N, C-alpha and C positions, 0 to 999 in steps of 0.2 A: 504493500500500500504506500510505502514511502516513495517509490519511484513515480507512482501516479500522482501523488501530491506535488512532486516537483513538476510534473507535466502541467498540472493546473496552475502552479506558480508561474511557469514560463508563459502560459497562455495569457495570464493576467498582466504579466510584465509587458507584453506587447501593447497593451492598452494603458499601462501606467509606467512609462519609461523612466520617470523620475525616481521611482522606487527600485531598489535592486531585488533580485529574485529571492535572496535569503530573507529579506525583510517581509516580502510578500508571503513566502513559505511559512514564516513564523506567525503571520496574522491569520492564516487559514485555520479554521476550526473544524472539529469533527462533531457534528450534531449528535446529541444523545437520542433524539427521535429520528429514525431513518426516513420518515416522511418528509423531513427537511433536507434530505440529500445525504450523500456520502461525505461531502465537504461543504463548508459554508465560508464565504468571505464577507466579513462585515466592513462597511464603508464609512463608519463614523469618524475614524482618524483622518480621512481624506478631506473632510468638509472644510477645514481651515485653508489647506493648500489650494484646493480647487474652487473654493468659494461657492459651493453649492450645497444644498441639503443632501444628507446621506442617501435618502431614498431615490433622489434624482440621479445621483452619481451611480448608484447600483443599477438603475434602469438603463442609463446611457452605456455603461460597460456591457451589460447583458446583451443589449441590442447589437453591439458591434462584434461580439465574440463569434469567430468562425466555427463551422461544424468540424468535429474531429472524431476519429474512430474510437478514442478511449472514453468518450462521453456519450451517454444515452440522451441526456437532455440537460438544459440549464434553465433555472427559474429564478425570477426576481421576486423576492418577498420583502416589501418595505426596504430597509437599509441593507439587506443581505442578498448576496448572489449564491444560490444553492446549486451545487453540481451533483448530478446523478451519473455515476460511472456506468460504463458498459459492463454488465455483470460478467460476461464471458472474459472480457479483457482483464477485469479486476482479478478474477480467480486465476487466470493464466499467469499474469505478472507475478503474483504472490507465490503460488504453488510451484511454478517452474523454477523460481529463484531458490526456494527451499530445497527442491530436489537436486538442484545444481550444487548448492553449498553443503548439503547433507549434514554430517556431524558438526560442521563449523557454522551452521546457520545462526546468524546474529552475533557471531564471535569474531573479533579481530585479534588474531594471534601474533600480530607483527611486533608488538612491544616497541613500537617506533615513536611513541609520543612522549617519551621521557620517563623518569622514575617517580614513583609515589611511595613514600614510607608510611606504613600504617602501624601504629602502636596499639596493641590490643591484648586482651586476656590479663596478663601481668599479675598473677597471684603472688601472695607472700610465701616465701620459703618457710618451711617448718610449720605451716598452718594448713588446715584442710582446704582442698579445692571445693569450695561450697557453691551453693546455688547463686549467690551474688556475682560470681564470675561468669555465669552462663551467658549473660547478655553481651558483655564485652567480647567474649570469645567468639560467639556465633555471628554477632553483627560485624565484628572486625573481619572475620573470615569471609563473610559474604561480600563486604565492600572490597576486599582484596580480589575476589573473583570477578566482581563487577568491573572494577577498573582495569583488570587484565583483559577482560572481554572488550573493553573500549580501546584497547591498543596500547596501554601503558605497561611498564615493567614495575611490578610491585615488590616491595621489600617488607615482609612481615616481621615486626619486632615484638618480642615478648619481654617487656621491661620488668623483669622479675624484682619483687621486693626482697632483695637478698642482702640487706645491710641495715644496721641500726642497733639500738640498745636491746631490742628483744633477743638478740643472739647472746648477749651477756647474761640475760635472765635464763635463757635456755641452757647455757653451759652450767650455771649454778644448779639449775633444776636437774640436769643430767647427773651431775656429780653427787647430788643428795638423794634423788628419788628414783633413779633408773639405772639401766646397765646397757652395755653394747648389745647383748643378746636380746633383751626386751625390745629395743628400738629396731634391730634388724628383723625381728619377728613381726612386730605390730606396725612398724612404719609411722606414718603421720599421726595415726590415732594415739600412739604412745607419746609422741612429741606434744600433741595437744593436751593430753592428760597431765603431763608434768608441767607444762606451761601454765595451765589453770591452777595446778597445785602450788606452783611457785607464788602466784599472786595471793592465794589464800594464806600461805605461810608467811609471806612478806608483810601482811597486815599485822601479824603477831610479832614478827621479828624483822624490823626495818634494816637490820644489818645485811640481810639478803640482797636488798636493793643496792647497797654500797658495794657488795661483792660483784653484782651484775655490772655496775658501772666500771668497776676495775677491770673486769674481763673484757668489756667492750673497748676500753682504752688500750688493753694489750693487743686486741685485734687491729685497732687503728695504727698501733706502733709496729705491726708486722710480726708479732710473737708467733713462732712456728706452731706450737702445740695448740693454741687457741684457734689459729687459722685452719689447722687440720680438722678440728672438731666442726668448725663452720662449714668447711668443704664437705664434710661427711653428712651433716644435716641437709645441705643443699642437694647432695646426690640422692639421699633418701626421698626428699621431696620431689625431685625431678622424675624419679622412678615412678612415683604414684601419679604425678601430673601426666606423664607420657601415656599411662594407661587410659586416662580420661581422654587425652587428645586422640589416641588411636580409635577409641569408641566414636568420637566425633569426626574422625577422618580429617584432622587439622594438623598442619605442620607450620613451622616458623623458619624464617631465614636467619634470624638472630635471636639469641637468648641473652644479649647484653643487658644486665639489670643494673640496679643502683650501684653495686660495688664496682662495676666496670669504670665508673666515672670518678672514683676516689682520687686518682692521680692526675685528673684533668681539670679539677675545679679551681685550683689555686690560680692557674693562668687566666681563667675567666673572671675570677674575682679581681685580679690585677687589672684586667681590661676594663671592668666596670669602674674601678678606682681611677684609672687613667682618663676615662671619659668624664670624670667628675660627677658620676651618677649616684655614688653612694654617700651616705652620711651616717653618723652614729646617733642612735636614739636609745636612751636607757641602756647603753652598753652594747646593743645589737647593731649590726650593719644592715641598713635598709636602702631601698630605692623608692623615693617618694613618687606616688602616682595621683596626687591630689587633682591635677588638671584633668584627669580622666574619671573623677569621682570614684576612685578606688582607694582602699586602704593601702599602706605601703607594702612593698614586696620584701619580705625578710630574706636576707642573703646569708648572714651568719648570726648565731646566738651570742649571748654575752661571753661565753667561754670559747668562742671562735669556731664552734662546730657548725657544720653546714645543714641545710634543710632540703626538703623536697624541691623547692623552687630552684635552689642552687644546682641541684642535679639535673632538673629538667631544662634549665637554661643551657647548661653544659651539653646535655644530650642533643638539644636542638642544633647547636653549632657543630657538634661532632657529626651529626647525621647530614647536615648540609654539606660539610666538607667531604664526607665519605661518599654520599649518594648523589649529591647535586640534584636534590629532588625538585619536582615541579610543585608538589604538595607534600606536606607532612600532616597526617591525620591522626588525631588522638581519640580513641573510642573509650570513654570513661563515663561514670555516672554523672547525672545532672548536678549533683552536689559539688562537683569539681569545676563548675563554670568559672567562678571567681579566680581560682588558682590558675587556670590556663589563660584567662583574660590578663592576669597580672604578668605571667611569664611571657606571653606574646607581646605585651606592651614594653616590657624591659628589652626584649630583642629589638623592637622598633626604635626605642630610645638609644640603643647602642649604635644606631645608624645603619642597620641592615634593611635595605629597601625591599627585601623579599619576605618581610614579616607577614605580609598579607597572604603568603602561601601556607601559613600555619592554620590548621582547622581543628577545632574541638567539636567532636560529634557526641553530644550528650544523650543519655538514655534514661528512661524511668526505672523504677524498682521492680523486682520480680518477687512474688510471694506465692505461698502454697495455701490451698484450702485447708482449714483445720480438719483433723481427723487422723486415723491410724496410718494413712498412707504417707503422711508427712513425718518420716523418721528423723528424729533429732538426736545428735550426739554432741554433748558439750555445747548446747545451744546453737549448733551449726547444722544446717540442712545440707548434706553432702551431695554434690552434683553426681558423683558416680552412682550413688544409691538411686537417684531419680532415673538415670539412664538405664540402670539394671532393672528397675521396676517396670519401666516402659517396655523393655524387651520381654520381660516375663508376662506382662499383661497382653502384649501383642501375640505372644505364643499361645496364650489361652484363647484368644479370639480366633486365631488360625485353626487351632485344634477343634473349635466348635463349628466354624463355618467351612473350613476346607482342610479336613484332617489328612487327606491324601497328597497335599501339596509337597512337591520336592523341595529340598534345601530349606526346610522350615526355619532352621536356626538362623540362616543367613537373611532370609526375608524378614523374620521377626526383628532382627537387629536393624535392618534398613528402615523398616516401617516404624518401629518403636522410637528410635533415635530421630528419625525424620519428623515424627509427630511432635516431639519436644522442640526441635529447632523451628518447625513451621509455626507452632503456637506462639513462639517468641517473635517471629518475623511478620506475622499477618497484619498487625496494627502498627501505626507510626511508632518508631522506636522511642519517642519522647514519652509515650504513655506507659503507665505502670501495667505490668502483666500479672494476672493471677492464674496460677497453674491449676487446671481442672482435668482430672483423668477422663471424665465423661466427655468433655469437649475435645480434648487432645486426640483421643483414640477413636473418634467418630468417623466412620467410613462414608458418611453421607453428607456431612456439613462442609463448611468452608475450611477444611483442614488438610494437613499433609497427607494422611492416608487416603483421602478422597482424590487428591491429585495423583498420587502414586497408583491408586487402583485404576484410574482412568488411563494412565500410561500402560499399565499391565493389560487392561482390556484391549487397547489398540494393538499392542504386541500380540495378543492372543488371536485377534481377528486376522492379522497379517500371517501368523503362523498357520492358521487353518486354511488360508488361501493357497498355501504352498508356493507363494511367490516371495522372492527376496526383495529387499529395498531397492537394489540396483537393477532389478529386472524390468521395471516400468520406465521406458524411455520415451514413449509417445502417448500423449493423453489428449482425448477429445474434450476440451474444456467447455464446449457447448452443452455437455451433459451435466454440468455442475453449476447451473444457474438458478436452482431452487433456493428458497429463502435460507434453509439451514446450512447448505453448502457455502453460500455467499457469506453468511454471518460468521461461519467458522473461518473462512479464508480471511475475512477482515481482522479477526482476532489474531490469527497467526501472523498476519502482516504487520502487526503493531510491535513485534518483539524488540526490534532494534531501538525503536523510539522509547520503549519502556526501560531498556537498559540505560539509555542516555539520560532519561529523567531520574532514574534511581541513582546514577552517578552524580548528576548535578545537585541533587537534593540530599545525598548521602542517606538514602532511604531504601533498604532492601524490601520494605513492605510493598513497593511498586511491583516488584517481581513476584512476590507471593500472591498478591491480589490478581495480577495478570495470569498467573498459572491457574488460579481458580476459574477465571473467566474463560480461558482456553478449554479447561476440563468441562465446564458447563456447556460451552458451545459444541464441543465434540460429542458429548452425551446426547444432546438434542439431535445433532446430525445422525448419530448412531441409531437412535430410536425412530427417526423419521425416514431413514433410507436403508433399505436392505443392501448390504455391501457385497456379500458373496453370492451374486446372482449368476444366471446362466449366460447372459449377454456379456461376452468377454470385454467389449469396449466399455460398457457401463461399469463393469466390475473393476477394471483397471483405473478408470477415472476416479471412482470412489476410494479405491485403495491408495491412490495418490494423496488423497486427503488424510487417510489414516497414517501414511508414512510421514507426511509433513507434520502431523500432530505429534508423532513419536519423537521426531527430531526436536521439535520446539519444547515439549514438556520436559524431555530429558535435560536439555540445556538450561531451561528455567530452574528446574530443581537443583542442577549443579551449581548455579549461581547463588543459591541459598545454602549450599553445603549439604544437600540432601541427595541420596542415591535414588535411582529410578528402577525398581524391580520390574522384570519382564513377566513375572507371574505372581499372583497373590491368592 
């Protein structure tokens, strides 16, 4: 549909030579009511330049438009010019393009548009990978895939929380309350247990806090034994994190966390001083941001120790020097809006004119419905437990509805985990998400399983036909002009536009909602049109729609970080 929209823009450009084709293209709308055409061009913005009333402008242009083979008719309604496409041409342009691009439909694999750094997930070492990390992880992964599909080269950074006084506390807790054998056996759950226990005991015995500070000072001074313990805690954590990332099918290009910047901050603080941006306030070093109606950005504490902002400013400059990014995207909770606004402003005050390439993508909170399915340990809802339960519940549904299904374990994993991810992606990311098993695992609603089931249904139809995707080379598109075929083709043709919108607005929900729209359009097409008919020409034509749907749904699900089962 994108190509035909350009055709309409070119046609209008001939009548409006003072406007370029791109501006006209952007002005063209897609009416929600098909009775108003496939495209509509509003003339309100032309009134000032042409010094005419918009309805008169619309009529004048309509009267002058020549006949063309890709348009069935053009109608003038008040200030709008409504374009009705030739249905056969519409379906042909869209479906033939998908059959040509195949697995790459909608995807630009060139990596030619430059680098984008995406900072996401970033759990704290020695603490459980809990449900709060779900959103950053899956949203960041989806944005990574979306921007790669738009032709960028993405660098996924897992900025681990792997430094700070909590490690001094953990060392004290380990020495007093645990052992190497217990930690190796129980992993993060044991680290969490002794961390909680430390705080309980420290309330009774403040000397433990002093010991913790002393151990962290040793770490900062490079003490070999304490750093070995720190590295061990980190390895234990990463081992468990990797298990969750494998379940989610997510990888990273860099695990450079907070500790990575320890030896790089002094240079940045010197640069801030040299630019005259810092001043001392109550013993702390700050950068004032009064002119932006923001509180000051703290660079160092009274004792000279650094803060999150110091590390993030250092990380921004390191990433720019390392990756020369076109954008650096930070996917974190809404509560960190002020933090990143301060960091970005400090970068700007340092004289870096690329500060506008820094983007914070905030998201709302995720919560669970109360009840026995919300397993809690140490007041933390573990992400791995949610994913495991999703797989178990999907297995139960499969055993009930399709017990003879091959590869049940694989499909249960694809559908269960896909359901959790899709539930998170379906609404705007700024909205809070409440996790509901009934909603998440619904095969009929606007959910991940519904989209996956539609993909599997299309694959099943193709398999029954005995025809491979590449077998259909000639299609009689005049057989695909019925309402359901045209509506499905229109949806399929919007894929590239949806990817572009999702990238521009940092919103994976555009892709999730689009996938549901395609699934609904396909199911209507499927119910209204017998596909495996005797007439070979008609069968091939309708199978071309099935194949185009398979390519599109699979790629849409991929952009969300979800797999597309071929049977369910």
